[in-house]
C-alpha positions, 0 to 999 in steps of 0.5 A: 499260454505262449511257450518259447523253449520247452516242448513238454508232453502233458497228460492229455497228449498235447505238447506245449510247442506242438509236434515240430521240436523234439520233446524235452523229455526225449532230448539228448540234453535231458537224457544226459542229465537223467543218466548222470542222476541215475549214476550218482543217485541210485535210489528206489522210487520210494527213497526218491520221494524224500530227495529234493531237486531245485531248477534255478531260473526254470523258465517254462518248467520243462526240466523240473517236470522231468525231475518230478517224473523221476520221483523227486520232490521238485521245485522250480524257481524263476523271477518272471511272472510270465514264466511262472504262469507257464509253469503253473499251467503245465503243473495244472495239466500234469498229475505230479503233486511233487512238482512246485514252482516259486516266483523269486530271485534265485539269489534267495535260494537259501530261503528254500532249504537244502537240495540233493540236486541243483540244476542251474541251466542257462542262468549263471552267465546272466549274473553279475556275481557268478562266484558268489552265487556258486557259493550260495548254490554249494551251501544249499546242495547236498550232493549234485550240481548240473551247471550248463553255462556259457564261458568267456574265451581266453583269447578272441581278438574281436573282444579287444576291439571294443566299438569296432567289434560291437558296431561293425564286426558283430553285426556283419557276422550276425547277418552273414556268419563271415569268418565266425568260428565262434559266436560273437557275443560282443563281450568286453576285454579280459578283466577281473570280477570277484577275484576271477578272470572273465569278460562282461556281457551287456544284457540290456541298457541301464535305462531300460524300464522294468516293464520291458525287462519283465518281457525279456524272458531270456535275459537277466532280471536285476543286473544290466550286465553279466560276467562270464568266467573263463572256463578254467576260472569257472572250474576253480570257482566251482571247486572252491565253492565246495564241490569235491569232484568236477566233471564235464559232460559232453553227451547233451548235443545231437538234437536240440543242440548241434554237435559243434555247440560247445565249441561254437557257442563257448558253452558246456555242461559241468557236473559238480559232486559233493562227497 
């Protein structure tokens, strides 16, 4: 099995990425999720058995594993077979009967019932209909949403230059980092989609064959471009979907992600709560 992201400690003492990267279960990002979960869902081990968690676009299953270790009935969903194969390998090496995985498009979340906690980590910015999907998430969430996602900057002159940025500025900055205070994602100019402001991002060429898309483990699955909401628009969409309270969590950086991660990568973690 080939792992690209999640370093998971298995029951036999082996690790899916070896000894170099920090274990996901010991990382700042997981500890931040764990602390907030305990803050809002302070249940006994026995009570947690009846609470459901879903990890959307679960990749290699690392976060789903950690929720299962906390005692929750946990499901990870991912569209790609290679990712689910990795997840099932991990499951086979752990004594966690409350951990399961499903190969499916996350847009079919409504087919799996309701969940007390939803983790949407590194997924929303790969969708061309993020507002509609936030509404799907809200309809399937009883209590808590963790949303770690990129957002589109309101002001960035590079993205108004079109081909000049895509073919000249972005390649130079990728190689040298010259004057790159924020990562250059070759986004579109500001526009509207689903009634909200943001920018388009090209995931892959529309002529790309399905086999190649299947191998793009960190890309969208069914849409060749995705829509990144501006940060303020994103907060509006989350609240409009049905989360009564919304918080931004900052303590997920420090090891896997550098301290300037939010600013440089235009990415953050929101916590949505239903009362």
